N, C-alpha and C positions, 0 to 999 in steps of 0.2 A: 525836240520837235516843238515848233511854235503851235500853241493851241490857245483856245479861248480861255481867258481868265474867268473869274466868277461872274463878271458882268458881261462876258463875251461868249457865252455858250448857250445861246437861245436854242430851244427845241431839244436839247439833250435830255434824255430820260434818266432820272436818278435810279438806275438799276444795276445789278451786277452784270458783268460781261457775259454774253450768251455763249461764249466759247471758253469755259474756265480752264481748259487744258493749256491755253496759251497764257501762262502766268506772267505778271509783270516782273521785269528784271531791270532795276535802275541802272545797272552797268551798261546795258545795251540799248535801252529805250531812248527815243528822242525826248529831250528835256528842255524846258524853258522856265524862267522865273518871271512871274507876272505880278505887277504891283496891284494894290487894291483899287487903283484908278483904272485898271485894265491895260496899262502900258507895259510893254515887254521890256524887262530890264536885264535879262540874261538869256543867252542862246548857245546851245551846245553844238558840237560837231555832228552828233547823231541827228539832231534836228535839221541841220543843214543837209545831210544826206537824204533824209526822208522827204523834205519839202522843196529843196533846191535853193532856198534863200540863204544868203550869207548873213552873218551877224550884223554887219553894217546896214543891211537892208531892212532889218526888222526891229532892232533895238531902238527904243524910244517911240515906236509906233503903237497904236492900239491893237490889241490882239484880235479884235473883231474882223479885221480885213482878211484873216486867214480862213474864216468860216465860209462854208458853202451852203449855208442855210439861213433862213430869216431869223432875226434877233428876237429874243424873248426876255426883256429886262427883268420882269418879275421872277421868272424861273432862275435867272442868273443870280439875282439878289438872294434868292432862297438858298442856292448852293453856297454862296459866299458866307451867309450867316451860319450855315451848317459847319463850314470849315473853321469859322472863328470860334466855335464851341470846342474845338479840338478833335473833331471827327472828320476824316477825309471823305471824298466822294469818288465814285467811278461810274463810267457810262460810255456810251458810244456817240461820236459826233462826226459829221462830214466836214472835211477841210479841203482847201484847194491848193495844189502845188503851184510852184512858180510858173510851170509850163501850162497852167490852166487845167490840168487833169484833176478830177474830183475823186477823192478817196475817203474811205471810212477808217477811223482809228478808234482803238480802245483807249480811253483817257482815264487818268487818275489825278485828282487834285488833292494835294496834301492839306493838312491842317495849317491854319494861318501861323505865320511867324514874322518877326521883325528883323529887317536888314537895313543898317545905317539909319535907324530911326523910322523906317517906313514899313507898313504892313505889306507882306508879300505872300504869294502862293507858289508852290512848286508844282508845275504841270508836266506830267510825263505820259508817254503813250507809244503805241506801236500800230503799224498798219493792220487793219482787220482783214485777215486772209479770207478770200471768198470761199464759201462752202457750196457744195453741189446741192442744188435745189431741183425739185420736181415741178415742172410746169403743169399748168392745169390741163393741157392737152394730153400729157403723159398720164396723169391721174384718170382722166376720162377714158382713155384707151384701155388702161389697166382694168378699171371697174367694168367696162362694157364687155371686154373679151375674156374676163377671168373664167377659168374652167369651173369655178364654183358659182352657183346661182346666187345672185344678190338682189335684194329689194329693200326699198325704204317706204315706210308707211307713216302717215301722220297720226296724231293722238287719237283720231277717230277710227284708226285701223283701216284707212283707205290708201290704196297704192298711190305713191307720188313718183316713184322711179323704180325701174328694174333693168337688169342687164340682159344681154342677148342669151346667155346661158340659161337663165331662169325661164325666159320665153320659150326656149327650145325644150327644156325639161318638162314644163307644164303643158306645152302644146297650145297655150292660149295666147293670141297676139297681144302685143303691148297695148295697143289702143283699146282693147277690150278689158284691160286690167286697171289702167290709170283712172283714178277717181272712184273706184269700186272696192268693196271689201272682199276678203278671201272667200267668205261663205257665199258671196254672190257669184264669184268667178268659178269656184270649185265647190259646189254644195256637197254636203255629206258630213258624216260623223267626224272624219279627220279634220275638216276645216273648222268645225265647231270647237273641237278640242284645242286646235292650234290657236284660234282666236282667244279662247279662255287663257291659254298660256301667255299670249302676248299682252293681254290686259294685266296679268299679274306682274310681268316685267315692267310695264309702264308704271304700275302702282308702287312697286318696291324698288325699282331701279337695279335689281339684281339680275344679271344675265343668266340665261339658260343655255347650257352647252350640250351638244350631241343628243338631241331629242330625236328618237327614231320612231318612225311610223310607216305604215304601208298604205298604198292607195293606187289609183289608176291615173294615168296621164292621158290627156286628149291626143297626144302624139302616138300613143300605143294603148288604145282603150281596151284591148283584149287580154292584156297581160299585167298582172299585179306587180307593182314595183315597191322598192323600199328606199326610204330617204332618211338622211341624218341632217337635222336642222339645228342651228344655233341662233339665239335671239339676243340683241344688245340694245339698250336704251340709247337714244341720241340726246345729248344735253348741251346747253349753252354754257358760256363761261361762268355764269352765276349758278349753275347747277339745275336750271330749269329743263325738264324733259320736253323735248320738242317733237319726238317721234320715236320710231323703232326701226332697227335694221335687222334683217334676218338673212342667213346664208343657208343654202341647200346643197347637199351633196348626194348624188345618186349612188346608193350602196347596194343596188339590186343584186349585182354579181356575188357580193359577199353573203347576202341574205340567202340567195338561192343555194349557194354552196353549203351553208349551214343546214338548210332544209333538206337537201339531198343526203347529207351525212346523217341527220336525224332519222330520215326515212330508212336508211340501211340499218342503223342501230336498233330502231324500234322493231324492225322485221324479226330480229332474233327472238324477241320476247312475245311476239304475237303469232308466229307461225311454228307449227310443230308441237302443239300442246299434247297431242296424242300420237300413238303409233298406229294410226289408221291412214291409209293412202288417200282415200277420197276426202276425209275430213281435213287433212293437211292441204290438199289442193284447194278446197273451199276456203280455208283460212287465208291462203295467199290471195285469192280474189277479194275476200272481204277486207283484207288489210289495205289493198291498193286503191279501193274505191271509197270515197271520192278523193282521197289524199293525193293520188298520183294520176289517176285516169278516171274516166266516166264509165267505162265498160271494160271488164277484164274476163277473159276466158282462159281456163287451164285445161289443155287436152293432153292426155297421157297415152303412151303406147298401150295397146290393148293388153299385152302381157303384164304391164305394170299396174293398170287399173283393175285387172281381173286376176287375183292371186292364184286361181286354179290353173291359169294358163302357164305355158313354159316361160323360161326366164326372159328378161329384157334384152335389148340390143347392145352388145358390147361394142365400144369404139374400136374401129379398125378391123371388124370381122367381115370377111368376105370381100369380094372385089368391089370397086367403086360403083355405087348405085344399086347394089344388091344387099339383101339381108339374110341372115341365117334362118333356118327353118324354125317356125314357131314364134317368130318375133312380130308377126303382124305386118311384115314388109313383103310385098310381092312385086314381081316384075323387075324391070331395069331402071335406068336413071330417070325415065319419064313417069314412072309409077308413083302414086301417092301413098304415103305411109298410112297405115290403119291406126287411127287415133280414136280414143274414146273420151267424150266430154266428161271431165271429172269435177269441175267446179266453175262457177261463173257468178258475176255480180255486176249490177248496173245502178246508176243513180236513178234510173226509172224503175218503178215498181213492176216486178215480174219479168224483168230483162226482155222487153219486147224486141230489142235489137237482135236477139239470138236467133239464128237459123236452126240450130240444134239445141236440144235440151240435155241436161245432165244424164249420163248413161247412154246417149246416142253415139253411134259411130260417126267419126268425122274424118274426112279425107282431104283436108285443105291445109296447105302451107302458103305463105304470102307469095303471090306471083312476082316474078317468073321463076321462083325457086322450085327445085324438085326434091327427091328423097335425100339427096346428099346434104341438103341444108341442115337437117337435124343432127347429122353426124359430124359435119365439117364446118358448118357455117357459123359466122358471127351474128350477133343481133342485127336485125333489120330495122332501119329507121325510114319511115315513109312520112315526111312532114305534111305532104298534101296528097290525100288519097285519090284525088281526081286524076293524078298522073298515071295510076295503075288500074283505075276502075274499068277501063275499056277491056282489060284482060279478064276481069271478073264478069263483065257483061257477056263474054263469050263462054267462059268455062263454068261460071256459077252465077247465073242470072238472079237467083233468089238472094244471094249475098249482095250483089250489086244494087238490087232494089232496096234492101235494108239500109245500105249506106246512104242512098239518096233520101229515103224517107226520114231517117233520124239524124241526118246531118253529121254522120261520122266523117271526120275530116283529117285525122292524123293518127298514126299507128306506130307502135314498136312491137316487134315479135322477137322473143328470146328463146332459143332452144334450151331445154332443161337437161342438164347433164350433171352427173355426180359419180365420183369414183370410177371414171372412165366408162361410164354407162349412159347411154341415151335413154331418157325417161319420157320426154314429151316436148310440148311447146306451150309457152305462155304468151298471150297477146294482150297488149294494152292499147285502148282506143280512147280518143277524146271526141266529144260532141258538144255537150253543154259548155264546157270550158273551151272557149274559142281560140285560146293560145295554142299553136301547134307545138308538138314535141320538138325539142332542139337536140343537137348532138350531145350536149352536156347531160341530157336526160337518159342517154343510153347506159352510161356507167352505173348509176343507181339502180336502173331496171335490171341490169345484168347481175348486180350484187344481191338484190332481193330475191331474184329467181334462183341464184346459186344457193343461197341459204335454204330456200324452200326445197330445192332439189335434194339437198342433203337430208332434209327431214323426210321427204317422200321416199328417198332410198332407204333410210333407216326403217320407215314403216313397212316398206316392201319386204325388206329382209326379215323383219320380225314376223310378218304374216306367212312367210314361207318356212319358218323354222320347223314347224311340225312335219312338213314334207320331207325334211332331212333326218327324221328320227332314226331310220334304219341304219344310217351311216354315222350317227352322232358319236357313238362310242369310239370308233376309229378316228374320226375327224378331230375329236377333241384331245387326242393324245398328241404329243409333240412329234413332228416329222424330222426335225433336226435337233441335235443336242449341242448347243454352243458352249463348249467348255473353254474355248479360247486357249491362251498359252498357260493357263493355270491347271487345267485338267484334261486328260484324255478320257473320253466318256463312251460308254457302250450301254445298250439297254436291250431288254427282251420282255415281250409281253405275250402271255399265253392265255387266251380266253378260256372260260369254263366250258363245260360240255354244252353242246347245242341245246339240249333239253332244258338246261338251266338259264339260257339266255345270256345276253351281255351283262357284264358287271360294272362296278364302279371303281376299279383300281386305276390309279394314275401315278405318273411320275413326271418330273420336270427338271430341267436345268436352266437356271435363270441368271444371265450375266448381271452383276451388280456394279456399283461404282467402286473405284479404287482397285480394279483388276480382280475383285472378289467374285466368287461364283456361288450361287445357291443351289443346293440339291434338295429335291422334294420327292416324297413318296407318300401316297395316301390310299385309303380304302374306304369306300362307302358301303354301308350295310345293304344287302339285298341285291337283286338282279333285275334285268330288264331295262326298259327305257327310263324308268324312274331313277334307277341307280346311275345310268349313263348320263342323264341330264343333270343330276345332282353333282356327279363328278365334274362335269364341265363347268358348272357354276362355282364350285370350290376351287377348281384349278384357275379359273379367271380371277377369282378373289385373291388367291395367293399371288398371282402375277401383279395385281394392283397393289397389294400390300407390300410386296417385295420392292416395287418401284419406289415406295416411300422409305426404303432403307431402314425398316424397323428391325430391331434385334429379334432373334428367333422366338424368345418367350413372348414378347409383345405381339409379334405377328400371329402366333397361335391364339393369344387372348382375343385379338380382333376377329380372327376366324371363328372362334368359339361364339363370340357375340353375334356374328352373322348367322351362324347355324341356329342360334336361339331365335333370332328375329324371323328367319325363314319359317321356323316351326310355328311361331305365334301368328303368322299371316294366314295360316290355314284355318278354315271354319272347324268348329268342334265336330268330331266324328267323321270328318271328310279328309281325304288325302288326294292331292293332285299328282300329276305325273312327275312333279319335281319336288315332292315333299322329302325333306331330309330326315331319314329314320335314324341316322347315326353314322359317324365316320371317325376314322383315326388318321393321324398325320405325323410325319417326322420331317423337320425342317433343319437343314444344316447349311452353314455358310463357311466356305474355305477361303482363307486369305493367303495368297502365294507369297506375300512379302514376309509375313510373320510365321507362316506355316501352321497357323492355328486354325482348327475347325471348331466352330461354335455351334452347338446343337441343342434342340429341344424337341420333345415329342409329346403327342397327345394320345395316350393309350396305344401307341404303335410299338411293334417289336424294335429292339435296339439295333443300331447298325453293326456291321461286321468290319473289322479292320485287319488287313494283312500287312505287316510292316516289311520293309525291305529285307530284313534278316529271316523272314519266314514265319515269325510269330503271328498268331491269330488271336484277336481280342474282340470281345463284345463289350464296348465301354458301358459302364454303369451310368446310365442317364436317369434322372428323376422321371418316373413313368408319366406323370400327368394324367388327367382324366380324358376320356374320349371327348371329341367335340360335341357340344350341345348340352352338356350337363350344367355348365355355368357355376359361378361362385367358388371355383377352385383354381389356385394359381398354377402357372407353368414355370418351370425353372430351366436354366441353361447349364451346360457343361462344356468345358473346352478340352480338346485333345490335340496334341502336337502330332502332325503328320509329316515325317521327314520326306525328302525327295524320293519318289518312287513308291510311296505307300499306296495301298489299294483299299478303298472304302466301298462298301456295298450297302445299298438301301433296298429293302424288299418288302413285300406284303406277306401277310400270314399264310396265304395260300402256298407259299414256297416251302414253309417249314412245318406246316400242320397238314394232316391228312387222316384218312380213315384208319390207317394202321400205325400211326406214330404220334408221339407227343411233341410239343414245341421244343423242349430241350434237346431231344434226339435230332430233330430237324435242324436246329442251329449248329449242332456238332457236325453233322454231315455237310452243312453249307460251308463251314470253315475249312473242312478238309478238302472240299471240291475247289474252293478258291485258292488253295495253296499250290495247285498244279502249276508247274513251270513250263516255259517254252511255248505258250499259246499267246496269240494276240488277244487284245482285250475283247474284241467282238467274238472271236472263237471261244474264249473262256466263258463269256456270258451265255452263249448258246449251249455250250457243253454242260455247264452247271445246271441249267434248267432241265436239260435232257436227262442228266444223271439223277437228279432229285425227283423228277416227275416223269417216269417212263410211260405212264398211262394218263389219259385225260382225268382231270380233277373236277370236283364240284364247285370250285371257286377259281376266280381269276388269279393270275400270277403276274407280278411285275417285279423285275430285277433291274436295278440301276447300279452300274459299276463305274468308278472314277479312279484314275491313277493320277497322283498328285505330282506337280512340278513346282519348283521354287523359282520365284522371279529373281534372276541374278542381281547381285549388288550393283553391277554396272548399268542396270536398267532402272535403278531407283536413286533419286537424289532428293535430299530433304535438308532444309536448314530453317533456323529461326529468323524471323524478320522483326526488327525493332518496331515498337508501336510509335512510329514517327513518320509523318508524311514524306520527309526527305528520304526515307528508306525505300520508297517505291521505285525510284530510279535504279538503285542498286539491285533490287529484286529483278527488274527487267533485264539489266545487264547480265546478271548471273544466269538468268533463264536463257538468254541468247547464247551464252557460252556453252551451256549444257546441250542445247539443241544442235549447235555446230559439232560438238563432240559426238553426238548420236547421228550425225549426217542428216538432220532434219531442217536444213536451212530454209526450205520452202515454207515451213510453218513458223518461222522466226517472228515475222511481223505480227501475225494474228495472235500467236501465243503471248507475245509481249503485251499486246492490247488486253488480252484476257487477264494476265497476271496483274497488270496495272489496275484494272477495274476491281478485281477481287481483293487485292491487297489494300487498295485505297478504301474500299468499303469496310474491311476489317479494322483498319487504323481509325477510321472516322467513327464507326458505330459499334465496334465490339471492344472487348477487353483482352489483354494479353494473357498468356503468351500467344504469339501468332507464328504459325509454321507454314512454310510453302513446300509442297512435295510434288515432284514430277516423276511419272512412271511411263516407261515405254513398254507397251505390251502390243497387242494387235491394234491398239489405238494409242494415241498420246493422251495421257491423263494428267490433269493439273488439279491439285487440291490445295486449298487454303483453310487452315483450321484456326479457331480461336476459342476463347473461354466463354463466349456469349451463347445464349440459347435462342436468341431471336433470329429469324430467318429473313433474308432479303426478299423483296417482292418485285417482280417484273411489272413495269407499267409502260404505257405508250404515251410518251411526252407529246404535248401540243407543239405546234410550230413556233409558238411564242415563248416556250420554256427554254431557259438557259441550261438546264440539266435534266436528268431523269432518263437518259437513254443508255446508260451503261450496261445494265443487265439485258436490255433489249438487244444491244449489239453483241453481247456475249452469246445470247441465244441464237443469233443469226450466224455467228462464226463457228459454232460448235455443232457436233452431231447431236449431243444432248447434254444437259447440265442439271444439277439438283443440289439438294441439301440432305445430309444425314447427321444424326445426333449421336454424340458419344457421351460417356460419363463425365468427360472433361469440358464439353461444350458442343461445338458443331463443326462440320466440315462442308465447305462449298466446293463442289467438284465439277469439272467439265471434261468432255471427251471430244477429241478431234480425229478425223480419219487420217491415217498415214499416207504420204504420197506413194504413188504406185512404185516408184523407184526404191522405196524404203521398206516395203512390205515383204 
């Protein structure tokens, strides 16, 4: 390419090419040789293709005629001098083609060299490809219509320019902003803080990103909003700061979502601090004002607020629009439920908005709703009360007058229901806060009321506990005995003489993890409501401790500690109706896989075992102290119970009496249990009848269980290598086992469970790792390892990449848990079998 020589390149800037990705290639670029006098002495074919001139048209002519820019002899002389020192030059120049078209080329001038005794320069170049550029109109349109608010302020922090979005967000017209400061346009603490921040950016030149604050917009002056703002200094080429630019993003929706979530979370810590119905209702009102509403009332059904009344209103009771007797509901669908004001709170001192006071009867639900609303209705949102005030004008003029007087303008009413029971109604109203309730406010209101309803129901149940004292003893005994596939179970309970009152004997059958079953029998010293109440407390404690999968000796130790604490709670010299005077207990765990029965006892008679061959045995168990003595250990013993063995647990009332000692009673018990040809239920009843033909002064409990072995084809176990790659193999083998068992419906979920549990074991535990599948009345999956640390279920945030594994396991299974072994721990899950497989 013909190009300007050193004296023929006026106006060319001595800079690097602006498009460095287009590197020079001497083999393809247009090239010419220019003498020091500026005359072209050489011309290549590539140069001819680029500019259209043939060699005969340019060789011998000054190179300057090719330029399409005014000459600059001084600059050209400087470039030539640079090249004479042995350093080349590159830049951009405008040249003219033979057809008159003006193009830009990237030039490179080599260091000077001599050819035939003359000083020459090699000039090469290529056409500068046009790049896409943004016109000023495009930039202006982008800045003006950007979805982010933008503004430019001068060093005095006065508006110079802002876009349409910022004008819309702030609600202040552009002409009222330009030339004025932020504190003049939007006075307040937020403006002062932002101006302080902008001055710091001007002074330091350091941008501030994502500064969040809350305030009000003139476009919506009644509702607080949240904004995220970033500030950048504007500088000249020499680094001088000439102003500041800030960007504003409205993040109100995100902020409100966070506030609603915090509202629901905090409700759990603020509501339900006591087991008092009225106090819980008042805590709900106190919590919601002024955080969520300006006026809150909690109205409960009269039977709920008045513990002496009959029970509350169960869901689904009676025909639509009617209520059962004693619920405080009268008449048909048009009747009003009888509610009692249980709590209220207002931002105004003394709750002047209230038509009724705490303790008054209330017969109002939001119009046009009737009695069905409490039982069947969803929360009611009335954003503008004027829309329904006319109905109140007719039906409840006093309430309508209050609405007008205090400016009550928006309402949410939420029925209170818990455990399929209607409890009452909570109403949230706004007046001082001029922002109306929105549909998004209904969900947090529902959740807060739901949590409070559970607390109210808990309190209601507690206050009625004493009313159930006469039936406590029977109600606390198990009504069903879930032995599953491991045991056939039968029981018999014979109360003491009427004159002695109810006692504290109890028995239980508790399904445990891994197809195991716990058998429990206990005896509380004494009679009457005190013994029955104590029995219920100990039975509940045993259930709770059994759910923790504790070994029998540890369970009894915890139970012993509980009895000690219960005794210490009583004032000196006083005894309440639930004082623990003393108790004995025997706890046994049968494993149908190993056929081992592990037992421990606390001062209780030993069990009786009748083996399949007819042998009767009373296993020698370490006696252990009765519960409540403390400071003495409990020990376990193991007994192998072959298929078809019979084990009996009983209380001392069965073997002891006025006319016989315990050893004789045990001998007679063994003989009675050896009878053949009777069903388990019949055998249980016959034994009690034979040993106790007449009423006794003590309660009698007998629990019989016939053992079964879990067949080998129902148990599969294998060791899993401590390698993440082994998880896929564990899933595949699990799927094959399930297909063998005909449980294809559970294949997907079980693979997911196995994957999670095995992965956790590989990542966080130590080997060996074993996976065991058991098909019983449920499908059981167990993963064991040598670690003693237990996984923790947590609720991952939406931005977390992990942390949902155990949460998914909990959702996919009927129940799951951890039990510890001498070798480590076992994580287990249970799944319901499909109907076709049960």
